[in-house]
VEXRO-982749 format. One line per field, with one value per residue (C-alpha): x, y, z negated. Coordinates in nm, 3 decimals, padded with zeros to 5 digits, always signed. Each point is the difference from the previous one (the first is absolute). Example, Ala and Ser with C-alpha at 12.3 -4.5 7.8 and 13.67 -1.06 7.14 Angstrom:
! VEXRO-982749
u	c(+01.230_+00.137)
v	c(-00.450_+00.344)
w	c(-00.780_+00.066)
END
This chain:
! VEXRO-982749
u	c(+17.373_-00.022_-00.169_+00.016_-00.273_-00.010_-00.360_-00.183_-00.329_+00.066_-00.127_+00.176_+00.233_-00.254_-00.218_+00.292_+00.076_-00.368_+00.015_+00.345_-00.077_-00.186_+00.231_+00.343_+00.149_+00.173_+00.049_-00.146_+00.129_-00.084_+00.108_-00.306_+00.030_-00.333_-00.155_-00.174_-00.354_+00.082_+00.248_-00.286_-00.128_+00.346_+00.038_-00.319_-00.038_-00.041_+00.020_+00.366_+00.196_+00.334_+00.260_+00.105_-00.076_+00.194_-00.179_+00.256_-00.093_-00.006_+00.378_+00.083_-00.019_+00.100_+00.307_+00.223_+00.304_+00.309_-00.002_+00.247_+00.200_+00.251_-00.277_-00.143_+00.341_+00.068_-00.347_+00.077_+00.332_-00.137_-00.294_+00.120_-00.313_+00.020_-00.224_+00.005_-00.104_-00.313_-00.064_+00.039_-00.226_-00.267_-00.288_-00.090_+00.352_+00.097_-00.134_-00.358_-00.123_-00.225_-00.078_+00.323_+00.371_+00.211_+00.335_+00.312_+00.016_-00.364_+00.061_+00.313_-00.176_-00.286_+00.248_+00.178_-00.326_-00.108_+00.331_+00.007_-00.366_+00.043_+00.318_-00.180_-00.306_+00.205_+00.206_-00.313_-00.222_+00.280_-00.217_+00.078_-00.207_-00.107_-00.329_-00.073_-00.078_+00.196_+00.077_-00.129_+00.190_+00.362_-00.050_-00.167_+00.283_+00.254_-00.143_+00.003_+00.364_+00.089_-00.170_+00.194_+00.325_-00.067_-00.086_-00.374_-00.198_-00.228_-00.327_-00.116_-00.295_+00.076_-00.204_+00.147_-00.112_-00.099_-00.371_-00.175_+00.209_+00.254_+00.316_+00.147_+00.372_+00.276_+00.147_-00.219_+00.254_+00.042_-00.300_+00.258_-00.001_+00.301_+00.213_+00.009_-00.258_+00.206_-00.164_-00.358_-00.164_-00.313_-00.251_-00.196_-00.321_+00.177_+00.168_-00.330_-00.174_+00.256_-00.218_-00.290_+00.230_+00.147_-00.344_-00.107_+00.326_+00.012_+00.019_-00.268_-00.239_+00.074_-00.061_-00.304_-00.251_+00.198_+00.012_-00.375_-00.070_+00.251_-00.209_-00.185_-00.349_-00.081_-00.234_+00.279_+00.236_-00.260_-00.057_+00.374_+00.029_-00.290_+00.139_+00.341_-00.144_-00.214_+00.203_+00.364_+00.241_+00.230_+00.224_+00.159_+00.175_+00.186_+00.063_+00.050_+00.270_-00.188_-00.268_+00.231_-00.108_-00.351_-00.307_-00.350_+00.046_+00.324_-00.132_-00.319_+00.194_+00.245_-00.285_-00.170_+00.331_+00.066_-00.314_+00.060_+00.359_-00.102_-00.256_+00.253_+00.259_-00.254_-00.069_+00.373_+00.033_-00.288_+00.160_+00.365_+00.046_-00.013_-00.293_+00.086_+00.326_+00.215_+00.074_+00.210_+00.303_+00.265_-00.066_+00.088_-00.286_+00.017_-00.320_+00.006_-00.036_-00.224_+00.208_+00.018_-00.056_+00.195_+00.099_+00.248_+00.057_+00.101_+00.133_+00.164_+00.091_+00.274_-00.215_-00.305_+00.024_-00.185_+00.054_+00.377_-00.018_-00.194_+00.262_+00.274_-00.187_-00.067_+00.372_+00.090_-00.226_+00.128_-00.048_-00.283_-00.210_-00.251_-00.110_-00.372_-00.093_-00.353_-00.163_-00.135_-00.378_-00.013_+00.184_-00.347_-00.035_+00.297_-00.140_+00.243_+00.343_+00.086_-00.028_+00.362_+00.109_-00.195_+00.145_+00.354_-00.066_-00.170_+00.301_+00.243_+00.056_-00.030_-00.275_-00.372_-00.228_-00.310_-00.343_-00.078_-00.305_+00.215_+00.045_+00.318_-00.031_+00.002_+00.313_+00.175_-00.103_+00.134_+00.309_+00.354_+00.086_-00.179_+00.177_-00.143_+00.140_-00.175_-00.339_-00.212_+00.049_+00.326_-00.180_-00.272_+00.284_+00.131_-00.349_+00.024_+00.361_+00.132_+00.321_-00.009_+00.235_-00.075_+00.169_-00.072_-00.007_-00.313_-00.085_-00.011_+00.340_+00.119_-00.139_+00.280_-00.219_-00.009_+00.307_+00.067_+00.189_+00.253_+00.206_-00.155_+00.319_-00.086_-00.346_+00.084_+00.186_-00.273_-00.269_+00.194_+00.050_-00.368_-00.107_+00.228_-00.029_-00.254_-00.259_-00.082_-00.373_+00.066_+00.140_-00.325_-00.185_+00.235_-00.035_-00.379_+00.022_+00.215_-00.245_-00.295_+00.158_+00.091_-00.305_-00.304_-00.368_-00.022_-00.126_+00.146_-00.231_-00.313_+00.090_+00.076_-00.341_-00.171_+00.185_-00.083_-00.368_-00.019_+00.187_+00.092_-00.243_-00.096_+00.267_+00.253_+00.032_+00.197_+00.015_-00.337_-00.116_+00.014_-00.254_+00.139_-00.308_+00.015_+00.370_-00.070_-00.291_+00.235_+00.245_-00.278_-00.164_+00.335_+00.104_+00.123_+00.246_+00.144_+00.003_+00.201_+00.250_+00.029_+00.063_+00.255_+00.192_-00.005_+00.132_+00.288_+00.083_-00.009_+00.218_+00.265)
v	c(+00.586_+00.322_+00.025_+00.286_+00.008_+00.182_+00.112_+00.185_-00.002_-00.359_-00.080_-00.335_+00.047_+00.193_-00.312_-00.227_+00.214_-00.023_-00.380_-00.022_+00.218_-00.275_-00.281_+00.120_+00.209_+00.274_+00.374_+00.143_+00.308_+00.113_+00.224_+00.127_+00.109_+00.143_+00.304_+00.251_-00.139_-00.359_+00.142_+00.134_-00.351_-00.118_+00.303_-00.081_-00.378_-00.228_-00.327_-00.069_+00.157_+00.108_+00.123_+00.258_+00.087_+00.211_+00.162_-00.024_+00.309_+00.220_-00.041_+00.034_+00.364_+00.206_+00.180_+00.235_-00.057_-00.161_-00.379_-00.146_-00.209_-00.098_-00.157_-00.182_-00.127_-00.130_-00.158_-00.189_-00.127_-00.090_-00.205_-00.095_+00.149_+00.165_+00.303_+00.114_-00.347_+00.040_+00.362_-00.023_-00.304_+00.181_+00.049_+00.337_+00.145_-00.083_-00.099_-00.098_+00.315_+00.206_+00.275_+00.112_+00.001_-00.046_+00.175_-00.186_+00.197_-00.076_-00.372_+00.011_+00.198_-00.250_-00.285_+00.178_+00.050_-00.360_-00.148_+00.210_-00.076_-00.375_-00.005_+00.191_-00.225_-00.320_+00.140_+00.100_-00.301_-00.260_-00.253_-00.368_-00.032_+00.232_-00.112_+00.123_-00.111_+00.010_+00.373_+00.199_+00.319_+00.085_+00.113_-00.325_-00.195_+00.227_-00.085_-00.370_+00.016_+00.203_-00.252_-00.284_+00.195_+00.056_-00.365_+00.056_-00.294_+00.096_-00.188_+00.104_-00.142_-00.086_-00.160_-00.349_-00.093_-00.337_-00.044_+00.308_+00.005_+00.232_-00.037_+00.184_+00.056_+00.251_-00.002_+00.079_-00.149_-00.343_-00.031_-00.125_-00.338_-00.231_+00.053_-00.364_-00.271_-00.302_-00.041_+00.011_-00.342_-00.086_-00.274_-00.170_+00.194_+00.336_-00.108_-00.109_+00.326_+00.221_+00.078_+00.111_+00.226_+00.151_+00.072_+00.185_+00.192_+00.157_+00.377_+00.035_-00.215_+00.184_+00.346_-00.068_+00.076_+00.305_+00.134_-00.035_+00.183_+00.275_+00.094_+00.261_+00.084_+00.338_+00.079_-00.062_+00.224_+00.277_-00.038_+00.020_+00.310_+00.176_-00.078_+00.123_+00.328_+00.059_-00.141_-00.034_+00.138_+00.258_-00.012_-00.314_+00.205_+00.185_-00.275_-00.319_-00.011_-00.268_+00.267_+00.286_+00.191_-00.142_+00.217_-00.080_+00.159_-00.188_-00.331_+00.019_+00.112_-00.287_-00.250_+00.114_-00.018_-00.343_-00.144_+00.182_-00.128_-00.347_-00.016_+00.133_-00.252_-00.283_+00.079_-00.004_-00.341_-00.138_+00.114_-00.075_-00.281_-00.358_-00.226_-00.291_-00.152_-00.269_-00.233_-00.237_+00.224_-00.014_+00.295_+00.151_+00.162_+00.329_+00.116_+00.369_+00.099_+00.291_+00.313_+00.167_-00.329_-00.093_-00.340_+00.180_+00.330_-00.157_-00.341_+00.062_+00.367_+00.007_-00.161_+00.227_+00.100_-00.284_+00.129_-00.011_-00.343_-00.131_+00.144_-00.177_-00.330_+00.040_+00.061_-00.311_-00.254_-00.274_+00.108_-00.246_+00.119_+00.283_+00.183_+00.008_+00.292_+00.027_+00.298_-00.063_-00.033_+00.216_+00.288_+00.121_+00.127_+00.229_+00.117_-00.219_+00.134_+00.291_-00.107_+00.103_-00.285_-00.250_+00.145_-00.043_-00.367_-00.066_+00.147_-00.254_-00.248_-00.327_+00.109_-00.073_+00.210_-00.195_+00.128_-00.021_-00.219_-00.287_-00.286_+00.031_-00.367_-00.099_+00.206_-00.155_-00.352_+00.039_+00.206_-00.132_+00.248_+00.265_+00.323_+00.252_+00.274_-00.138_-00.118_-00.297_-00.150_-00.149_-00.216_-00.084_-00.108_-00.232_-00.152_-00.093_-00.120_+00.297_+00.185_+00.369_+00.293_+00.271_+00.332_+00.021_-00.234_-00.214_-00.279_-00.264_+00.086_-00.297_-00.210_-00.116_+00.098_+00.366_+00.201_+00.340_+00.262_+00.207_+00.138_+00.091_-00.109_-00.354_+00.003_-00.168_-00.283_-00.040_-00.027_-00.273_-00.185_+00.022_-00.121_-00.303_-00.121_-00.280_+00.063_-00.243_+00.035_-00.119_+00.342_+00.189_-00.269_+00.047_+00.376_-00.024_-00.231_+00.262_+00.280_-00.212_-00.044_+00.370_+00.176_+00.122_+00.031_+00.362_+00.107_+00.345_+00.096_-00.118_+00.208_+00.305_-00.020_-00.035_+00.306_+00.207_-00.090_+00.082_+00.329_+00.158_+00.234_-00.168_-00.262_+00.263_+00.307_-00.078_+00.343_-00.037_+00.008_-00.333_-00.058_-00.200_-00.219_-00.097_-00.080_-00.229_-00.159_-00.064_-00.176_-00.203_-00.095_-00.122_-00.178_-00.310_+00.201_+00.196_-00.297_-00.197_+00.282_+00.065_-00.367_-00.022_+00.294_-00.161_-00.322_+00.192_+00.170_-00.328_-00.162_+00.265)
w	c(-23.696_+00.201_+00.339_+00.250_+00.266_+00.334_+00.050_+00.276_+00.189_+00.106_-00.353_+00.002_-00.295_-00.202_+00.023_-00.087_-00.307_-00.102_+00.004_-00.157_-00.301_-00.191_+00.111_-00.112_-00.274_+00.195_+00.022_+00.322_+00.183_+00.352_+00.284_+00.186_+00.362_+00.119_+00.166_-00.228_-00.006_-00.108_-00.252_-00.215_-00.070_-00.107_-00.227_-00.192_+00.029_-00.303_+00.194_-00.086_-00.283_+00.143_-00.244_+00.256_+00.362_+00.247_+00.293_+00.276_+00.201_-00.311_-00.010_+00.372_+00.109_+00.300_-00.138_+00.196_-00.222_+00.148_-00.037_-00.246_+00.244_-00.265_-00.208_+00.303_+00.105_-00.352_-00.008_+00.322_-00.134_-00.342_+00.127_+00.352_+00.158_+00.345_-00.031_+00.361_+00.111_-00.213_+00.095_+00.378_+00.005_-00.204_+00.244_-00.155_+00.017_+00.354_+00.342_-00.089_-00.176_+00.228_-00.251_-00.162_+00.078_-00.311_-00.012_-00.104_-00.324_-00.080_+00.042_-00.213_-00.270_-00.006_-00.030_-00.284_-00.191_+00.061_-00.113_-00.316_-00.074_+00.039_-00.206_-00.274_+00.008_-00.017_-00.285_-00.192_+00.078_-00.012_+00.186_+00.011_+00.318_+00.281_+00.159_+00.351_+00.357_+00.326_+00.021_+00.299_-00.093_-00.070_-00.361_-00.102_+00.167_-00.171_-00.342_+00.081_+00.104_-00.308_-00.229_+00.158_-00.029_-00.371_-00.063_-00.044_+00.134_+00.290_+00.046_+00.346_+00.193_+00.363_+00.278_+00.021_+00.357_-00.145_+00.072_-00.147_-00.316_-00.161_-00.203_-00.300_+00.034_-00.054_+00.351_+00.298_+00.237_-00.159_-00.237_-00.253_+00.177_-00.003_+00.307_+00.108_+00.042_-00.097_-00.342_+00.133_+00.007_+00.199_-00.063_+00.276_-00.062_+00.024_+00.323_+00.156_-00.088_+00.170_+00.303_-00.221_-00.199_+00.316_+00.149_-00.315_-00.027_+00.346_-00.022_+00.267_-00.205_-00.323_+00.143_+00.218_-00.276_-00.109_+00.356_+00.042_-00.325_+00.079_+00.303_-00.203_+00.123_+00.151_-00.291_-00.251_+00.196_+00.002_-00.375_-00.067_+00.219_-00.174_-00.344_+00.110_+00.127_-00.308_-00.286_+00.104_-00.261_+00.158_-00.308_+00.138_+00.267_-00.274_-00.253_+00.204_+00.268_+00.196_+00.066_+00.097_+00.309_-00.002_+00.012_+00.118_+00.339_+00.070_-00.128_+00.205_+00.306_-00.049_-00.045_+00.321_+00.187_-00.147_+00.159_+00.329_+00.018_-00.104_+00.277_+00.252_-00.114_+00.004_+00.364_+00.069_-00.167_+00.204_+00.325_-00.066_-00.252_+00.124_-00.081_+00.231_-00.117_+00.159_-00.290_+00.212_+00.043_-00.274_-00.227_-00.336_-00.190_-00.191_-00.176_-00.082_-00.364_-00.097_-00.049_-00.342_-00.183_-00.312_+00.139_+00.224_-00.180_-00.331_+00.100_+00.340_-00.046_+00.264_+00.271_+00.018_+00.369_+00.169_+00.353_-00.048_-00.162_+00.300_+00.235_-00.197_+00.018_+00.373_+00.064_-00.200_+00.176_+00.230_+00.361_+00.067_-00.295_-00.033_-00.313_-00.071_-00.225_-00.141_-00.166_-00.350_-00.012_-00.316_+00.168_+00.094_-00.359_+00.065_+00.334_+00.198_+00.096_+00.222_+00.363_+00.053_-00.229_+00.207_+00.321_-00.133_-00.072_+00.335_+00.182_-00.149_+00.289_-00.195_-00.241_+00.041_-00.219_-00.103_-00.097_-00.376_+00.062_+00.124_-00.246_-00.198_-00.094_+00.367_+00.059_-00.298_+00.101_+00.353_-00.076_-00.030_-00.277_-00.208_-00.091_-00.244_-00.219_-00.304_+00.114_-00.099_+00.347_-00.126_-00.256_+00.255_+00.231_-00.269_-00.034_+00.369_-00.021_+00.193_-00.088_-00.087_-00.048_-00.256_-00.084_-00.373_-00.298_-00.037_-00.242_+00.272_+00.144_-00.207_+00.286_+00.234_+00.297_-00.110_+00.098_-00.153_+00.199_-00.191_+00.284_+00.336_+00.176_-00.110_+00.159_+00.337_-00.175_-00.261_+00.268_+00.178_-00.330_-00.091_+00.345_-00.008_-00.362_-00.071_-00.274_-00.279_-00.092_-00.355_-00.091_+00.053_-00.195_-00.293_+00.023_-00.010_-00.299_-00.173_+00.086_-00.114_-00.342_-00.038_+00.149_-00.192_+00.093_+00.103_+00.343_+00.061_+00.287_-00.177_-00.305_+00.213_+00.165_-00.339_-00.131_+00.308_-00.019_-00.371_-00.018_+00.333_+00.168_+00.327_-00.079_+00.112_-00.224_-00.317_-00.168_-00.168_-00.361_-00.180_-00.275_-00.291_-00.037_+00.368_-00.028_-00.294_+00.189_+00.291_-00.232_-00.164_+00.331_+00.133_-00.318_+00.180_+00.210_-00.291_-00.239_+00.255_+00.042_-00.374_-00.072_+00.281_-00.150_-00.344_+00.151_+00.163_-00.330_-00.190_+00.261_-00.059)
END
């Protein structure tokens, strides 16, 4: 058996490899995507014996040569992969990058190098399985799609939204679940426990602890800043395209402006977003997603402009309905949105823009319909026997109460259908039974906090030196987490 791992400063799959090495007879290879400082540990480590490793950014250079469009076009046709869809939704290439503006030719040349690199690696490694996690960046998603196109089984870890668990699957949109619920049988105990399961599965409940721990203390922020000023590796700006355009002056200036803008925007939210909401009027609820998140960029790539989506929904409502739109509580970590975006939403006649502190659960409970591009509110709506409309594939769109939009022209009709169709609560119970059977004990947010505390300077700065003995200690001290994940991967391989 041959396994290919995607590894980076998240350290998750390095730990999984460490616990797999004594459990299965397999050949290990790895692609390592890190800044320069963590790379040194991977270069010298003896924790896991990889037959070969490829350091991603060693192969992706800024080249002025003309892109080979013929090669890229043939690549798209051969593997049925839309490269511009990946590239334009890459947060570093377009729209969200505050430090560097990539030219069209630069993007195309990067894509060319990535495609050729991944083809070469897969030809050389010939993996049976590619082990990774839900990809935040385009190149990781590109490799996943390429593996699937070449018939290489992908074992990817996703947040399941069932309690605090995760799931290993190939498809991030469906979690490899059956597309109907007819075969799912429930016993009386499972039916009676449905309310307990729902209470533990709410997205707000799951992220509360993570939100509290993300509120990094002032002392940690100062420590991270000092370490950045004293020890930051300027080589990253030349060798890693995610660092292009960054220097200490620009980064510090941007950080200062971030906090100034966030404070300004917070004041705007306090003055202009509604905190007292009439829950007795008929309303449709739309919770805003955080911009630049993979849940939209990768899995709803044609519906990334939330302002325009909200306008489309507002135009499609019955005349006696209003649209309640709420800002995401975690948008604070991105400094909120530009005030102009909020102003555009406030100006829509039948839209009410709600303060992020207001309870999303209360809005879902009192709404007639939940609409979301691809947010967790749609599954929370199902928990409360409310219909929802989504704009991208999700695992729970097998539920009859979840309607997926494919053509915007169909939106008015779909809203009317969703509002008028009765909901059978048995479907969400069957779905939860299915998720219970498929999910594994891995709390994503808890692990992320452990990793940050162990390795990141001030829980923020990731381009720091990693000492091999501390990495091994981290794996040993979190044996239960990694053992669970290793065993779950073995189970998936044996099932195949």
